N, C-alpha and C positions, 0 to 999 in steps of 0.2 A: 731367746734370740730376738733382739729389737732391730739390730743394725748388723747387716751382712755384707760382706764385700767380696766380689769376684775379680781376679786380676788375670786378664789376658791381652797381652801386648804383641802377640805374634801376628803371623800374617792373616789375610782377610779370610781364607778359607778355616784356619784354626779358630777365629773369632766366630764365625757363621756356627760352627760345630759346637761351640759353647752354648749355644741356645738351648739345648736339652738339659743341661745342667743349671742353667738360669731357671728354667720353668720348673724343673724338679725341686730346686731350693725354695723358689716361692710357694709352690704347692704343699711343701712339708713345713713351711713357716709362712702361712698366709698373712700373719699380722706384722711381719718384719718388713723394714724397708731394704730392699735388695739393690745394691749399687754395683757398677762395673767400671773397672779401669781398662780402657781401650788406648792404642797407639793413636796419635794425633793424625787425622785424616779420616778415622773410621769412626767419628761420633754419630754419624747419621744411621749406621748400620741397624741400631735398636732403637732408634728415635720412634717414638709412639708404641713401643712394646710394653704390653701391660703388666709384665711381670718385673719390670726394671722401674725403680724409683728415682735413679740418678746415674747418668753417665759423666764418668770423670775422664778428661783428656790427659795423656801423660805425654811430657816432654822430658825425654831423658837427659837434657842439659842441666834440669834443676833438681838433681837427686835429693840432695838433703832437704831442700825447700819442700819437695814433694812429699817426703816422709813425714814432715811435720805437718803437712795439710791432712794427710791420713789419720795422724795421731789426733788431730783435733777433732775430726769426725766421730771419735769414740766408737769404733766398729767392735763388735763382740766377737766377730769369726771372720776369718778371710779364708778362701778356697782359691787357690792356684794352680791351673792347668799349666801355666808358663813356667819353664824349668831352668831358666837362666841363673848363674851366680846372682847377677846384678837384683834379680826379682827377690830372691830369697833375703838377700841383705836388707833390700828396701823395707820388705814386709817386717823383718825383725826389729829395724830401727823404728818402724811406726808403732811400734809396742801394743799391736793388736793382741789380745790375751790369747786366743786361740787361731793358730796358724796350719792348715791342712795344705800339704803338697805331695810330690811324688818322691819316693825313695831315690830316684835317679836325677833329681834336680842338682844344679850345682849348690854347694852349702847346704845341703839338704837337712844337715843337723840343726839348722836354725828354724825349722818348722816343729811343732809341738806335737804334731801327728803325721807321720809318712805313710804313704800308701804305695804299695807294690805296683810299678810301671809295667802292665802286661803288653806283651807284643807276640804276635804269631797269627797262624791261621784263625779267620773268623773273629778276630779282635779288632773292633773298630775304634776310632778315636772318640766317638760318642760314648761307647761302652767304657773307655779308659776314664774318660772324665767323670762319668757317673760313679766310677769306683771311688772317687774322693769323697763320697757322702759314706761310705762305709765306716768311718770312725764315729758317725753321728747315731748309727742305728739301734745302738745298745741304750742310748738316753732318749731319743725322740722317735716319733712315728714319721720315718722317712717315706716320701711319694716318690716314685720313679716315673718321669714321662720322657720316653726316649726319641720321640719325633722331633726332627730339627724344624725351627721355623724362623720365618722372617716377616717382620709386621708390614707387609705390603697389602693393601686393601685393593679390592676389585675396582673401585673407583679411582684410585691412584695410578694402577696400571693402564687403566683405560686412558687416562690422560696423557700418559707416556706413548701409547701406541698412537693416538691422535697427533701428538707433537711431531712424531717420525714418520705419520702417515703410514703405519703398518697395518696390514690386514691380518687376521688371525692364522690363515693357512701358512706359516712360514716355519723354516728350520734355522736353527742357530748354530754358528760355528765360532769357536774361540780358539784360535790357533796360537795364542801368546803364552808366555810363561816367563817368570823371572829368571828361570833356570833354563840354559839353552838345551840340556839333554833331556829335558822334559817335553821338549817341542818337536812334534811330528812334523815332518818336512811341509812346506808350505805348497811345495807342488802337488803333494796328495792332497791336502784340503781343497787345493783348487779343482782336482780332479772330481772330488766328491761333491763340490758346488756346482760343477757342470752336470754332473749327473742328476742332481735334484731339480735343476734349473729345467733340464730337458723334460723333466717328469712333470713340469708345471708349478713346481714349489717356488716359493719366495726364499731366498736364502740372506740371512742376516749375520754380518760379522760384528763380533762384539770385542772389546779390550779397553785397557787404558791407553794413555798416549804413549807409553813405552812398548806397546804392542803395534805402533802403526806400520812398522817395516813389515812383519809377516801377514798382517790385515791387508795392506796395500798390494803386496805381491799375490795374495789370494783372489783379490779383486781383479786384478789384471788378468791373472790365468783364466778366470771366468768370464773374460771379455767385458770387465765393468758391469756386470748385470746383477752383481749381488748388491745389497744395501749394506754399506760400510759406515757403521755406527762407532767404529774405533776411535776412542778419544772425544767422543761427541756427547756422551752421557754423564749423568751424575752417578754415584753409586746405586742409589734408589731407583733410577731410570734402568741401569743395568739389571737390576733385579727383576725390574717390571717386564722387560724385554724377554727374559728367561722365563718368568712365571707364565706368559701367555704363549710361549712357543709350542709346537707339536713335538720337537725333539731338539735335544743339544748333543752335539758332538765336540769335545773339548779334550785338552791335555790335562794331565794329572795337576789340577789347578782349582782354585775358588769356584769357576762357574759350575763345576760338578756338584759342589755342595749347595750352591744356590738351587738347582735343578732338584736336588733331593727333598728341600724345604717344601717345594710346591708340587711334588710328585710328578714332574716331567721326565719323560724317558730320556736316557742320558747314555751315550757310549763314550767311555773315558778311555782315553788312548795312553797306555803306560809304555815307558821306554826305560829310563834310568831307574826308576823306582818300581815297586811290587806292591800287590795287594796286602801282603802281610805286615807293612807299615801301617796299616789301619786307616787310609784315606781312600777307599773305593766308594762308589756310590752306595748309600746306607740302603736304599729301597731295592731289594733284589730283584722285585718283579718289574722294577722300571729302569734298573741300570745293569750295565754290562760293562766289562773291562775287555779291551782289545790289547792284546799283547802276544809276543813269541818268545818261547823259550830260549835261554841262551847262557853259556857258561858264566858270563860276565856281569849278569844282571843278580841283584842289584848292583850298583856302583855309588851309591850314597843316598842317605836319607831325603836329601833335596835335589839329587841330581847333581850337575855341576856345569861349569862354564865350556867344557867340551869333553868329548869322549876319551876316556882313560887309555882305551885300547886303540884308539885312532880309526876304527872302522864305522862306529855308529849304527851297526846291523839291526839293533833293537828298534829303531825307527826306519831305516832304509829298507828292510826286509819286511816290514808291516805295510803291505801293499793297499790302496785305496779299496780295492775289491773285498778285503776282509771287513774293512770297517763299514763299508756299504752294506754288506749282508747283515752285519750285526744291527745297523741302523733299521733295515726294512724288516727285519725279525721283530724289532720293538714297535714299529709303526703298525704291525699287523695285529698286535695283542690288543 
């Protein structure tokens, strides 16, 4: 194997969790060039990652043109954790000789090797991704490295802290999400912020520009005493802020997986989604899930725009005291 491609154009959290697969492939084929296709805007995530030779940005508008580009690169193998019909067809048209994907992928028959997509208790997305190496084990010496990783050096994170005038004794809150039913109440995040501010901690809010509304609300509830970095950081600065934190409290979203890369304690707040989907904090000693049992959970793999039942109890009944207790227990470890 000389040229290997990994295809992952899903959300940021999915891409971060692909890092274990990237590392394992490079360690299994140390002489190979390992390339990765990412969605436009995520090119910087694996910038400087020693396991990756090339980062290819994918623009969905140029479907056939992109398939020709991949064909010209003469990949020997492509591994795709991404399960869309479009991806399966694209990789087939790219004429890559060996194509490994999941059996639940759209148009899965277009893959040369199909791997069972496992789901259930104690099956993490990282482990699922690593299952994609199973078809290679009979022919090659496959090395598995499960630890997720992001290529942020101490010097890079130091520059970020200096830029935003952050002292190391801080806690990060990430109150946003693409999906509304994944979002814990801003009022509750505000109460958590006030609790830790009262204890003398600095509280930092992070998120993209689309998270400005919940972050601003939390900032105001906390009497504007938080450090609101929402929409102000680059992706890598966002990673750096979490890397140097004492603790992260986040919805079921990408910040949880950033924290796992750096062994940062994290409380993940789950509402519409559940751990069985496989996106809980990977480091069990450093990560816990805050959730309550309800007849209607889960209501979708991604959550949704609104509560199907109309009551949103999964988040409303998950009081700040529950999350604070879990956070304090992690800080004591």
